[in-house]
Steps between C-alpha positions, in 0.01 A plus 500: 500500500385731227144358510502538877603863479227574246238342729633690794487823303142422396411434859637838609317665210169338606558595862572861406190509281291360786630764747434773246145373439442468874621849560246631245220316684562544874165347597588172324859494622410566864219244497733238347764561767259490793307196382828314443574557868146435627257363237188573708596860588168691469609792278210737430681778310836646409525878470754775498611624843586864583869395486643506147583156368328316780160332470236420761371144514155489661415166661155376584412621849684829460866428560753665269838395362742701284694379196727629228352517151700199380386292794855431616468682827217469753462691829269476794480796737371851551533780245486849646466837327690766690412859432554811710620290787191279508494131408192339346485123494392426144507125551261520794265719298500257207453197727220667692315562175535134406393381846192726488410342170542146641293577811236669285451171313360340822123541525379615839280191502822301549595704810378535854407866525447719806366830373394824664181678391690765308845366405764753406751240385579130528788271587548143389649276771667167431414310816548175683270413788786335695711819491524692830552839335210426262281445801623825653425690177156341487424627851545851356280461193214690668736790561614496137137500393432803719778681316333419169730215399334191350690179584506232230650167601660258255646166603868429553558175696863543604569129535375426150223305335359222718624649828282560804482872414401415144215275616378764744500764231307271266242448775474879548449562128246217476294613798157648449608806702862568411531799730376305804728208411798731462425662841494159663815376328691817590383456861647149499158342515420184307280532193316213330705344217355588163588433137399679179644645184725764654779745406740424788770327290475761222536786746797331669672466161419858407651619832820312423518654150481857635764444768297410812712280727327549833175617658340734540598664173299809414447636152384860481261631237791624286679164509757574769585182690540552876654188662413422860271639763434873532288649785157611376558877537822481299356262241191715450716810451719322244197353315314831478811684383568239230142522378520877482831489307359243256192718439716805434725304262195395296 
């Protein structure tokens, strides 16, 4: 019994020492906790949050979690800063910054771009050619262009890799004239099957990582994610305002 008690005491001493060490290194403690729950969790960075004792965990694609410094408590949700009766969504701001970074990593050569002569801003649209509201949005691209909004399409086959929508998107991206192929696909016209080295699967996976779960999903220049269809006049207004705010912030 005595030996058992000594071992038990040693175990408690080691555990206490581990917690103390973890508390002095929040980055390590938080990473250990999260990877023990999900080994492939794409953690990009751990940093202090505006809330004392709580840390922000930045995931690849922009999403944010919160954790205690010892890694024993993890939260997912929105953190607001309330001052003078106004609430600012700090989580949304942090996630938008991460999403903008992720979208910025996509070269325009991997997109299907409809650009006006003198663009004032741009939107990035995760699209599926089989989606009715995507087709409706596409019918308003010319109107968006007239308002100075460049439309950049990236692929998001809603039914997944290998689906009919996926194959159509691959054919669009592999066409000699992507714009013409996109126009036909969005008009429910058949386009010749084509194969090439293409970014469709990568863009689908990126969309999932930033929280896209349906189409169309629009990312503004500042990284704000707008789910679902918005009429062109409203979308142009939102896009131009976001671009102006981002410019002022910089």
